N, C-alpha and C positions, 0 to 999 in steps of 0.2 A: 332731437329730444324735447318733447313736450314739456311743461315746468306747470302745472295746476297746484292750486295752493290748497290745503286740507284743515279746514277747523274741526277743536270737539268743544260744540258750545254750552257738556254738559259741567265744563270745568268751571263754569263762570262767565255767561256771556248774556247779553238784551238783545234784541234782536238790534236795534241804532247801532249798536259796536258790529254786528252779523254787515248789518249795510254797509256801515263804512267800509269794511275788508272788505266787499263785494264789488265794492265801486272801484278800491284804491287796484284789484285785484283787476279790473276791467281794464282803467286808467294809464296801470302800466304793463299790459300788454300779456298777460299772462293767456294759459290759455283758458279755466276754468277753474270757478269755486266751486271743492265739493264741501260737508262736512257730515259728520259720521250727525250715528241715530239713535241718544239712549238719554233717560230720563233721567239716570243717577251719576252722580259727580266718581269719582275718582282717587284715590287716592289721600293728600293733606288740604285738598287745597278747600274753600268756605262756599265752591260752586255759587256762591250768591249774584244774582238772585233766582236763581232755580232756573229749571231745564224750558226749553223753548220745543216745540215740536219740530224737525225736519222736514216736514210737508210741505206746513205750513208756513218757514222761513223760507222753503223755496218759492212757492203762491208767493210771497212778497217779494222776492229779488225775483221771480221773474217779470215783475212788472213797473222794476225799475233800474234792470239792469238793460243791454243790447248784442250784444255780440258776445258776453263768455258761456261757456254750456256753463249746469246744472247740477246736481248731482247727491248724491250718498254713498259713502264711504262704510258700511253698509244699512242697507234699512232692514229693522230687523223681523224674519218669516214672523215672528213671535208676538209682532205687535201688533197686526195689524190682518184680515181676512181674504186673502186673496184678489177676490174678489171688488171688493171696496179699495183696495191697494191697485188695483189697475185702474177705477172708475179718476183715482185721485194723482196718480204721475199724468195719465190722462191728461186731465185738466191741465191740471199745470204747462205741461209740454204744448197746451192752444194759448198757452197764458202770457210763455214766454217766445213762442213763438217759432217754436220746434225746435230745442237749447239743450232739453230734459235730455237725460240719463242713469238709468236704479242698477242702484248694485245693491242687493239682494243678498245678505246672510240666513243662518239661521237662526241668528241666537243666541248670547249665551251666559252674559251677566243675569246669573238668578236671583240677585238684592235687587236690581232696578224690575223690577216682575214682583217679586216680592213687597217693594215700599208703593206700588200704584193698583196693587190689585189685580197683574196681569196674568195667566195663567202662565207656568213654564212644563210644558211637554217634556216628557221624558225622553218621547224620542221626534229630535227637532229636525235629521236631516231627510228622513222621508218627505215629514211635510215642506219641507221645500223643492224636495223639484216637484212634489205633486203643485205644488205655489207658483214652481213656473211654468212648468205646464198649463195651470191656469192665463195666468198674468200675459205670458204670450202668449197663450194660445189665439184667449179673448182679444187681442189687440189685433189680430194677423183673422180675424174671422170676417168675410166678406157683408159688407155695410145690405140689409135684407134676410141676410141669413140669420141662425142659431147657435152658440155656443153650448155643448151636453158635457157634463166631465162625471165621472164617476170612479174618483177613490177611496181606498184605505180613511184618506181625513177632510177630504173635503167629496160635494157632489153641489153639481148647479146643471137646471136645466133649462131649457129653453131661455134661455140667456141670450138676451139683443144685440149682448158682444159691444155696447156705446156707452162711452162717448171715443171717439176715434182720437187718438197723438195727431200732432200736427205733422210730423213727420213720420214717413212710412213704415220706417221700423225704428224704436226707440232704444239704443244701445243699450243693453243688459252686460252687467257686469257683475263677473263669481271671483272668488277668490278665497286664497289660505291656502295652509301648510299639510293638507290632507294629502296622504301618500295614494292613495288608489280611487277612495270614493268622488272624492273632488275633480280632479283630471275627467275623470267620467263626466261626472256632473257641469261640468264648464263645456268640455266640448259638442256636447249634447243643445246648448242652452249658450252658453255666451258671447258677447261680440269681444269681449274683452274678459283678459285672466291679469289681477292683481295680486301679489306676492308684499303681504303687511309686514311690514317692519321685520327683513332677513336681510341675512347676511348676500356676500355678493353671490360667494359658493352654494348656497342654498336654494339661491333666486335659482338660480341655472338648473339646476336639480330638478325643482320642482316644473321650470317651463318648458324641459324637455319633457317630464311626463305630461304635460298640457298637449306635448307637441303629439306624441306617442299614441295621447289617446284621440284625438280631432283625430289623427290618419286613419288610426282602427275603424272610426266613426264616420268617415268617408268623408273626409273634409282633410281641406289640405293645412300643415299645421299654420302656414303663414295668413291663415284667413283670420284670428284673432289678433289684435294685440293686447303686449305682454308689458309691465307694470309693475312698479314698487314705488309701495308707500313710504315715507320715512321722513324721523323727526328732522324739522333745521336748524339751525343755530350760527350764524354766516358774520363775520367780525374784520374791520377791517387791520387789527391789530387782535395781540392774543389777550389785552385788559376789556375790550372789545367784547368776543367770545368770551371773556369771564363770563362778566358783569350778565348778557345777555344768557349763557347756561345759569343763573343763581341765582335770577329770575321766573327759570321754569322749576327752579329746583336741580339741577340736575350736576354733573359733575363734567365737562370739559371731556376727559378721557374717553367718561362710559360712550359719550356726545358722538367723537369721531369716531370709536369702534363700532356701534349700533346706528348711527346716523350716517347725515351730511352737516359734518361738524368744523368752523376752523376758517382762514381765510376763504375769501371768491377762489385763488388757485385751486385750493385743495380741494373745494367743494365740488372745482367741472375736473379735475382730474379724478374723484371717485365717480361720480355723476357718467364718467365716460369707462368705468368699469362695469357698473349695469349695464351699460350700453352695450359693453361686448356681450353680454347673458344674453341679449335677443330684447334687453327692454327700450322702450321705444318714449316710456312718461314714466314720471316721478310725480308725485302727491307729496306738495311739501307739504308736510307733520307741521302747522303751525301754533303754539302751544301762546303766546306773547301777543293776543289779535289789539294793542293799545300800541304795539312797537310798529310804527307803519314806516316806522323810518328805514328796518328789518329787510321789510318789504321790497321797499326801494331798491336797497343792498343790493338783494338780489337779481333784481330784474335790470340791474345798469354794469354788473359784478360778475354777474356769473348766466340769467338766463341772453344776455350779452356776446355771450361764449362762446355757448355753442348751440347759440342761430352764425 
């Protein structure tokens, strides 16, 4: 089971804070550092000092880390034109020496679009499908050839399809709870399917849908990596768990029900239940980015047992 660290910087984090967490992620042996792609806080936090851009952040981290994978859960398709996104991600992949992964979703948070003057189209899923075809098509086009695309929402003509990523193929992540269109989209474009903030039962059901869609599309179900994203809150004892839960404004019982919370043994046991569904990777949503002791505890007491 791979453990990856997943952060929500829109809730309040500077680049320096993210760099500190990313370096700790690398030093403590985790597989990857991922971040959300949002421009507006959620809930009662103040969100200070304000948002940081996902791909600018990852470009900086690409130059200041050496081993960990870097990516987004998920880049909002509404934020960037697909041709521009393909250039940005390829460049960051070059800057990292080939360690980037792209999670791409349709976008959903209307208020952040309104706050920063970003159009929020009614039909987002169709746009996402075209974006995936364009981004992956640009990367796959041979050097010296051009890429053309004419769809409902986007049109590209005589694109040189440059630059190319450092990796032969940047892994593409697709995720979500949709029962029909999402599995079909994952079957066509995804290297990894991520189930965000879902129960063991719901994850097993959705993974089954994606496997079936992949096989219908001519792929093997096991061609995809299956993963979960879950909030994490671990403590050496009940008091430490309660303290960490209070800092992020959550209740212990709710965290245990909906995330990975409790003692290291409790968390390892629950991760094992997700593993039984076919999940081989967990994105640990770390909400208190100043608590590096939490990261160390997860590394030494949870990750070590899983290894």
